[in-house]
MARFI-463414 format. One line per 4 residues: number of its first residue (from 1); their letters; for each residue x, z, y of C-alpha. Coordinates in steps of 0.2 Angstrom, whole numbers. Each point is the difference from the previous one (the first is absolute). Last residue first. Example, Ala and Ser with C-alpha at 12.3 -4.5 7.8 and 13.67 -1.06 7.14 Angstrom:
2
2) SA) 68/36/-5; -6/3/-17 .
END
This chain:
254
254) PFHK) -145/103/-150; 4/-4/17; 18/7/4; 6/0/-16 .
250) KITV) -8/-18/-4; 8/-5/15; 17/5/-7; -4/-9/-17 .
246) DLLF) -3/-15/10; -15/-10/-9; -9/-3/17; 15/-5/8 .
242) SRQR) 8/-12/-13; -17/-8/-1; -2/-3/18; -2/-19/0 .
238) AAFA) -11/1/-14; -10/15/5; -4/-10/16; -6/-15/-11 .
234) ICFA) -11/10/-11; -7/10/14; -4/-16/9; -9/-8/-15 .
230) LANG) -10/15/-3; -5/4/18; -6/-18/2; -2/1/20 .
226) NYES) 2/-19/-1; 19/3/-7; 9/-5/15; -12/11/11 .
222) IASM) 7/16/-11; 16/-2/13; 16/10/-7; 7/17/6 .
218) SDAA) -17/5/12; -10/-7/-13; 6/14/-12; -14/12/6 .
214) LAMD) -13/-14/-2; 7/-5/-18; -1/18/-6; -18/3/7 .
210) GLTE) -5/-18/-10; 8/8/-15; -10/15/1; -17/-9/1 .
206) RRYK) 4/-6/-18; -3/19/-5; 12/7/-14; -6/18/-8 .
202) RVCS) 10/12/-8; 17/-4/6; 15/5/-10; -2/-7/-18 .
198) RIKE) -12/-15/5; 13/-7/11; 5/-14/-9; -18/-4/-8 .
194) RIEE) -9/2/19; 15/-14/6; -3/-11/-15; -19/0/2 .
190) HSTA) 2/-2/20; 11/-16/-3; 18/-4/1; 9/13/-6 .
186) GLAI) 19/-3/0; 10/16/0; -1/-2/20; -20/0/-2 .
182) ARWI) 1/17/-10; 13/6/13; -11/-2/13; -16/7/-9 .
178) AAWD) 11/16/-4; 5/3/18; -18/-4/7; -7/14/-14 .
174) SRPF) 12/13/7; -7/-2/18; 8/-4/16; 14/-12/-9 .
170) LTKG) 0/-16/9; -4/2/17; 2/19/3; 17/-1/-10 .
166) LDPW) 6/-14/7; -2/6/19; -5/-14/12; 12/-9/9 .
162) HRQG) -3/6/18; 19/7/-1; 7/-16/-4; 16/6/-10 .
158) VGSE) -1/-13/-13; -15/-12/2; 7/-18/-4; 6/-3/19 .
154) YLSK) 10/17/-2; 10/-8/-15; 4/-15/9; 6/9/16 .
150) DIFP) 11/12/-10; -4/17/3; 12/13/8; 2/18/2 .
146) TGNI) 16/7/7; 3/15/-10; 17/1/1; 3/-3/-18 .
142) TETI) -13/-14/0; 8/-9/16; 17/2/-9; -5/-7/-16 .
138) ALSM) -9/-16/9; 17/-3/9; 8/-1/-14; -14/-11/-10 .
134) AEAA) 3/-11/15; 18/-1/-2; 0/-1/-19; -12/-16/1 .
130) GVAD) -17/0/-9; -7/11/14; -13/-14/7; -3/-7/-16 .
126) KSYF) -2/15/-9; -14/6/15; 3/17/4; -12/15/3 .
122) NRVK) 4/16/7; -13/13/5; -4/8/-17; -14/12/2 .
118) YWQF) -2/4/-19; -18/-3/-1; -4/-12/14; 16/-10/3 .
114) AHIM) 4/-2/-19; -18/-4/-4; 0/-13/12; 16/-6/-9 .
110) HLRR) -7/1/-15; -17/-11/5; 13/-13/6; 10/-3/-15 .
106) NELS) -13/-11/-10; -2/-11/17; 18/-4/3; 10/6/16 .
102) ESWI) 16/2/-11; 9/17/-3; 8/15/9; -7/16/1 .
98) ATPL) 9/13/10; 4/19/-4; 10/14/8; 1/15/-12 .
94) SPRY) -8/15/6; -13/1/-15; 15/0/-13; -6/4/-16 .
90) TAIA) -22/-1/0; -1/-11/16; 15/-11/-7; -8/-1/-17 .
86) DLVA) -16/-5/7; 9/-14/12; 8/-5/-17; -17/-2/-8 .
82) LGSD) -6/-10/15; 13/-11/-4; -8/-7/-16; -5/7/-18 .
78) CFLG) -15/-11/-5; -12/9/-12; 5/5/-18; -17/4/-9 .
74) REVS) -16/10/3; -14/3/11; -6/-17/5; 8/-7/-16 .
70) IRGA) 17/-8/-4; 6/-6/-18; -13/-14/0; 13/-13/-3 .
66) QRDR) -2/-9/17; 3/17/8; 14/4/-8; 10/-16/3 .
62) DLDD) -6/-1/18; 6/18/2; 17/-4/-8; 4/-15/10 .
58) LNPK) -5/10/16; 12/13/-6; 15/-13/-4; -4/-7/17 .
54) FLVD) 1/13/12; -11/3/14; 2/9/17; 18/2/4 .
50) IFAC) 8/17/6; 14/3/12; 5/18/-1; 11/10/12 .
46) EVVE) 13/13/-1; 3/2/-17; 12/11/-9; -2/0/-18 .
42) QSRL) -6/18/-7; -13/-7/-12; -20/-1/3; 2/-14/11 .
38) IKRA) 12/-8/-11; -10/0/-15; -17/-6/10; 10/-15/6 .
34) EQPS) 3/-6/-17; -17/2/-4; -6/-9/15; 11/-15/-6 .
30) EALL) 14/-9/5; 10/15/7; 16/-3/10; 10/14/10 .
26) ADHG) 7/-9/17; 14/6/10; 1/-5/18; 14/-4/13 .
22) HNRL) -5/-18/3; 12/-8/-13; -7/13/-14; -17/-9/6 .
18) QKAT) 7/-17/-7; 2/9/-18; -17/5/-1; -10/-16/8 .
14) DNIY) 11/-8/-16; -8/11/-12; -17/-3/7; 0/-17/-2 .
10) RGDD) -9/-3/-15; -15/12/6; -4/15/-11; -1/11/15 .
6) VLLA) 1/19/4; 15/1/13; 7/19/3; 10/1/16 .
2) RM) 15/9/2; 6/1/18 .
END
């Protein structure tokens, strides 16, 4: 079985070598860009294991954001594992696919979106499948269509069917999407939000932020901020910056 491993981790080459001892061939891509090239090619791939975030892309996002090279509407947003899922949906829609990542807060919404939007049903924790034997079993499960969600990832919300739809919760309207991105880009006041979205939102109302905070409260408690919607939204956007400024999320919710 030949698996596409999309990961920039330092141990990925060792994992690939060990997999060969378990009857698998591993094709490596260290970035979403490399993965897209492989998926568009004639390379034989029987399943894909995709990490969520890639450090070089996160570093580029932070640099561009701090330098003011990204706006709510323009600029190089962050490429993530979601872009690989998008390429699979376009070029190889029947390819068995799994997400493997750490159970960290800044990856949670990406994985939930992968479950809700792309119907991914196999999620593995890197801690649990770091050994080649466990990875080999995960590949077999994914190819055979056997769903699996690691306990730590499930407890964070991945795969829980009662979890609110992210599109309806965070981006039910285009002005909400613009406001979330403005805050993720660094707006910390109503005046700064208004300035950052002025080119795409005709009128900004402070009450909108209250509605957004209440909607997102299912993912992070607003009570921790004494009901202060602005403070809540700033903290939430800081934790979820890579998701709110993700190029694929922008494509889905412009």
